[in-house]
N, C-alpha and C positions, 0 to 999 in steps of 0.2 A: 572564489570559494576559499575559505580558510582551513578546510580540512585537508590533512595529509593523506595522500593515496595509500601509503603503507598502513595507516590506521584502519582502513576499510577493506583491505584485501582479505578475501576469504569470507566476508560477511555475506549472508544469504537473505535476499529480499524477494518476496512474492509480490508480483504486480497483478492486481485484479482490476481490469479496465476493459470496457467493451468498445471504446473508440480506438480504432487501429492507430491513427496518427498520434494521439496522445500517448498511447501505450508504447509505441516505438520511440518517441522522444524521451520518455522517462527511462526506458530500458537503456538507451544510449548514454544518458546522463549518469545513471548508476554504474554502468560498465566502465565509463571513463574514469571513475574514481576507485575502481578495483572491486566493486560489489558484484557478486554472482547473482544473476537475476533468474528467478523461476517464473515461468510464464513469459509474457503476460497471458492471463486467462480471462475470457469474457463472461463467465457465468458463475452463478452460485455453486452449482454442482461441481464444476471443475475446480473451483477454489477450495471447496470442502474436501475434495479428493486429494489435492496436493497438500493441504494442511495435515490430513490424516497420515500421509506417507512421508512427511518431511519433519522429522523430530527436531531438526536443528535450524529452524527458521529464526533469523534475527529480527525481522520486521516484515510488515505487510503494508502496501499502499492499496487502499480499498475504495474504489468508486462506489458511491451509495446506490445509484440507480443503474442497474445492469439490465441487459436486454431481457432477462428472465425474471426480473423483480428487484425489490429492494434487498440490499446485501446484508441486512441485519443478522440473518442466521450465520453468516461468515464472521461478523463482528462478535457475535456471542461465542462462537467456537474459539476465536482468538482470545477473548477475555478468560474463558475457562482454562486455556493452556498457558495464559500469562505471556502471550506473544504481543509485543508492542505493535501498534498500527496507527495509521492516520487515515482520515477520510478525505477523499477528493470528490467534489461535487459541484453542480451548478446551483445548488440550493443554499440558502443562508443557514447559519448555525441554529437559528431559532426553530428550524423545522425538524431538528434531530430529537429523538426521544430522550427523555431525561436521563436514562441509564447510560447514555453516551456523552454526558456533559463534560467529562474529563478527557475526552479523546480529542487530539488535535484535528483541526478541520481546515481544509484549504478549498476556497472557491475557485473554480475554473474560470478563466485560464490561470494556471499556476506554473511557475517555473520549477522544473524538476530539482534544481539546486536548493530551493527552499525546503523541499521535502527531505532531501538528503541531510540538510543541516538540522531539521527538526528531529529526524530519527537518530542521527549519529553525532550531531554537533555538541 
């Protein structure tokens, strides 16, 4: 990775992912480069709650298909607040609603380093 650890120290990223192993891998990758990780959280409700009480989020990694439904309400809340986010999913980009056409999209499996670079590179 070409990112300097110092440039990411203190950044705050919320992970919204319902697959335990993927969530833990991403959390480790972010922490290794100095990012403070909130979560991971596996549900829409938990994600919305953390967004509401975390005014200083730098970015969010958002799985589209969570165990309690599609995460579009979370994406909408992030867009309203102007918080950058990326989607991670097993679905192709063509399945996304048009209102999310400008959002970076990563198909699983994805290397966490790719997400770090997309958000902070």
